[in-house]
C-alpha positions in Angstrom: 161.0 114.9 71.1 159.5 115.1 67.8 162.5 112.9 66.4 162.0 110.4 69.0 158.5 109.7 67.8 159.1 109.6 64.0 161.9 107.2 64.8 159.4 105.1 66.7 157.1 105.2 63.9 159.7 104.2 61.2 161.4 101.4 63.8 157.7 100.0 64.4 157.3 99.6 60.3 160.4 98.1 60.0 159.7 95.7 62.9 156.3 94.7 61.2 158.2 94.2 57.7 160.5 91.8 59.5 157.6 89.8 60.7 156.4 89.5 57.3 153.8 92.1 57.1 154.2 94.5 54.2 153.5 97.8 55.8 153.3 101.1 53.7 151.8 104.5 54.4 149.8 106.8 52.0 147.8 109.7 51.9 149.8 111.9 54.1 150.6 115.5 53.1 153.1 118.5 54.1 151.2 118.9 57.4 154.0 116.1 58.5 156.9 118.3 57.5 159.8 118.1 58.6 159.3 114.4 58.0 157.6 114.4 54.6 160.6 113.4 52.6 161.5 110.6 54.9 157.7 109.3 54.9 157.9 108.9 51.3 160.5 106.1 51.6 157.5 104.2 53.5 155.0 104.8 50.7 156.3 102.5 48.1 154.8 98.9 47.9 157.9 97.0 47.7 156.4 93.5 46.6 158.0 92.0 43.6 154.5 92.0 41.7 154.4 96.1 42.4 158.0 96.3 41.0 157.0 94.2 38.0 154.1 96.4 37.0 155.9 99.7 37.6 158.8 98.6 35.3 156.6 97.1 32.7 156.0 99.4 29.8 152.5 97.6 29.4 151.4 98.7 32.9 153.6 101.5 33.6 151.9 104.4 35.0 149.0 102.2 36.0 150.2 102.1 39.8 150.2 105.8 40.1 146.7 106.1 38.8 145.5 103.6 41.4 147.1 105.7 44.2 145.8 108.7 42.8 142.4 107.3 42.7 142.6 105.8 46.2 143.7 109.2 47.8 140.5 110.7 46.1 138.3 108.3 48.1 136.8 109.5 51.4 136.4 106.9 53.8 137.1 106.5 57.8 136.9 102.8 58.2 139.2 99.9 57.4 138.5 97.6 54.7 140.0 94.9 52.6 140.3 95.1 48.8 142.5 94.7 45.6 144.2 97.0 43.1 143.8 96.8 39.4 146.3 93.7 39.2 144.7 91.8 41.9 147.2 92.5 44.9 145.1 92.4 47.9 145.7 94.5 50.9 144.1 96.1 54.1 143.6 99.8 53.9 143.4 101.4 57.7 142.8 105.2 57.8 144.3 107.1 60.8 141.8 109.3 62.1 142.5 112.1 64.5 139.6 114.8 65.4 137.4 113.9 62.7 139.8 113.9 59.9 141.6 111.3 58.1 145.5 112.1 58.5 147.3 109.2 57.1 146.5 105.7 55.9 148.3 102.3 56.7 148.4 99.5 54.2 149.0 96.1 55.1 149.7 94.7 51.9 150.9 91.6 49.5 148.0 88.8 49.4 146.1 87.0 46.7 143.4 84.8 45.4 140.8 85.3 48.3 138.7 87.8 46.7 136.5 87.0 43.2 137.6 90.6 42.1 141.4 89.8 42.7 141.1 86.9 40.3 139.3 89.0 37.6 141.9 91.3 37.8 144.8 89.2 37.9 143.4 87.3 34.8 143.2 90.6 32.8 146.7 91.8 33.5 148.0 87.9 32.6 146.2 88.7 29.3 148.3 92.1 28.9 151.5 90.9 30.3 151.6 87.1 30.0 153.1 84.3 32.0 155.8 86.5 33.7 153.3 88.4 35.7 151.7 85.4 37.1 155.2 84.1 38.2 155.5 87.2 40.2 152.0 87.5 41.5 152.4 83.7 43.0 155.0 85.0 45.3 152.1 86.9 47.2 150.6 85.3 50.3 147.5 83.3 50.0 147.0 83.8 53.7 146.2 87.3 54.9 145.7 87.9 58.6 142.3 88.5 59.8 141.0 92.4 60.2 141.0 91.9 64.1 144.9 90.6 64.1 145.6 93.5 61.6 144.0 96.1 64.0 145.7 94.7 66.9 149.3 95.0 65.6 148.7 98.4 63.7 146.9 100.2 66.7 150.3 101.1 68.3 151.3 102.5 65.1 148.1 104.4 64.6 148.8 106.3 68.1 152.4 107.0 67.2 151.2 108.7 64.0 148.6 110.8 65.9 151.4 111.9 68.3 153.5 112.9 65.4 150.9 114.8 63.7 150.1 116.7 67.0 153.5 117.7 67.4 154.1 118.9 63.9 151.0 120.8 64.0 152.1 122.4 67.4 155.4 123.4 65.5 153.7 124.1 62.0 156.1 126.0 59.7 155.1 128.0 56.5 156.4 126.1 53.5 158.1 128.1 50.8 157.5 127.5 47.3 160.8 125.8 46.6 160.3 123.5 49.5 156.9 122.4 48.0 158.5 121.9 44.6 161.3 119.9 46.1 159.0 117.7 48.2 156.6 117.1 45.2 159.8 116.1 43.2 161.0 113.8 46.0 157.6 112.1 46.1 158.0 111.6 42.2 161.2 110.2 42.5 160.2 107.6 45.3 157.3 106.5 43.1 159.5 106.2 39.9 163.0 105.2 40.9 162.6 101.8 39.7 161.2 102.9 36.4 164.5 104.6 34.9 163.7 108.1 36.1 166.2 110.7 35.1 166.6 114.6 35.7 165.0 115.0 32.1 162.0 112.8 32.7 161.5 114.7 36.2 161.7 117.8 34.6 159.2 116.8 32.1 156.9 115.6 34.4 157.0 118.8 36.7 157.3 121.1 33.9 160.3 122.9 35.4 163.9 123.1 33.5 166.7 120.3 34.7 168.7 123.4 35.8 165.9 125.0 38.1 165.2 121.4 39.4 169.0 121.1 40.4 168.8 124.4 42.1 165.8 123.4 44.0 167.6 120.0 45.2 170.7 122.2 46.1 168.8 124.8 48.0 166.4 122.5 49.8 168.0 119.3 50.3 171.7 119.9 49.6 172.1 117.3 47.0 171.5 116.9 43.5 168.5 115.0 41.6 171.0 112.4 40.4 172.1 111.8 43.8 168.6 111.6 45.3 167.6 109.1 42.7 170.5 106.8 43.4 170.0 107.0 47.1 166.1 105.8 46.6 167.3 103.2 44.8 170.0 101.7 47.1 167.4 102.2 49.8 165.1 100.0 47.9 167.8 97.5 47.3 168.8 97.3 51.0 165.1 96.4 51.7 165.2 93.9 48.9 168.4 92.3 50.5 166.9 92.1 54.1 163.3 90.8 52.7 163.8 88.6 49.7 166.1 85.6 48.6 166.5 87.4 45.1 170.2 87.4 43.6 172.0 90.7 43.6 171.6 91.0 39.9 167.9 90.9 40.3 168.1 93.2 43.2 169.9 96.0 40.9 167.4 95.5 38.1 164.3 95.7 40.3 165.8 98.7 42.2 166.3 100.6 38.9 170.1 100.1 38.1 170.9 99.0 34.9 174.4 97.8 35.6 174.8 95.5 38.4 178.4 96.2 38.9 177.8 99.8 39.2 175.1 98.8 41.9 177.6 96.8 43.7 179.9 99.9 43.6 177.5 102.4 44.9 176.0 100.0 47.6 179.4 99.8 49.2 180.3 103.3 48.9 177.0 104.2 50.6 176.6 101.2 53.2 180.5 100.4 53.6 180.0 96.7 52.5 179.4 95.0 49.2 175.6 93.8 48.7 176.8 90.3 49.4 178.8 90.9 52.5 175.8 93.0 53.7 173.4 90.3 53.2 175.8 87.8 55.3 176.3 90.3 57.9 172.5 90.5 58.7 171.6 86.6 58.2 
């Protein structure tokens, strides 16, 4: 039954995204095991401007700092604000028995807050006009809070139900599982930034050899395979939700070689990126 609930959660998020709502999750932890690893796929802000900021050397690491700052905040009410770069979003806590168990974000808006204009201009001064080009891809027409609450309420109920089932079947996590989940979270956050096993080991302060052992033991995979899988999942999202060409999709997903991207995508999904796009449009 838990698998059915989790599938309902992810299917509903995918549905919202197809309707044009950039819905992501945050501030969940290992209490949602065994679904933590898959939930990380829905934690990444996938708008073009967010990808640009993560890949730009001048702003690299700032998105992670913003996420950690938000996660450290304690609030139990929905609000509308913007990040350090002026990207606006709704943040809605999911509360259960007096505790916030997760947060839902509806993101991807611009230029409706005075603060966002200030932040946008500040980043423009750092990154130049290229930033404004991708920033302007954001929508200037955010939905009202009442509308957002209406279409996120079913998702909130499903998340609470998943939480209750996970709590009833709670398992003690081994230390290697905790390390694996932490590594997975870092990869999901940084896969478009050129993350490698060497960089991952430096961030986590474990040797590459030990991380390979962890990924084999807990995920029956390797760090490199997992990084590649994360990039392909991101590319699939961009194919489904943007009009970017395949070279740009490859770059924004962390692939430095578009030909390799095409080959890897076909091996994973059975079709080349272009054929896949045609099959779903």
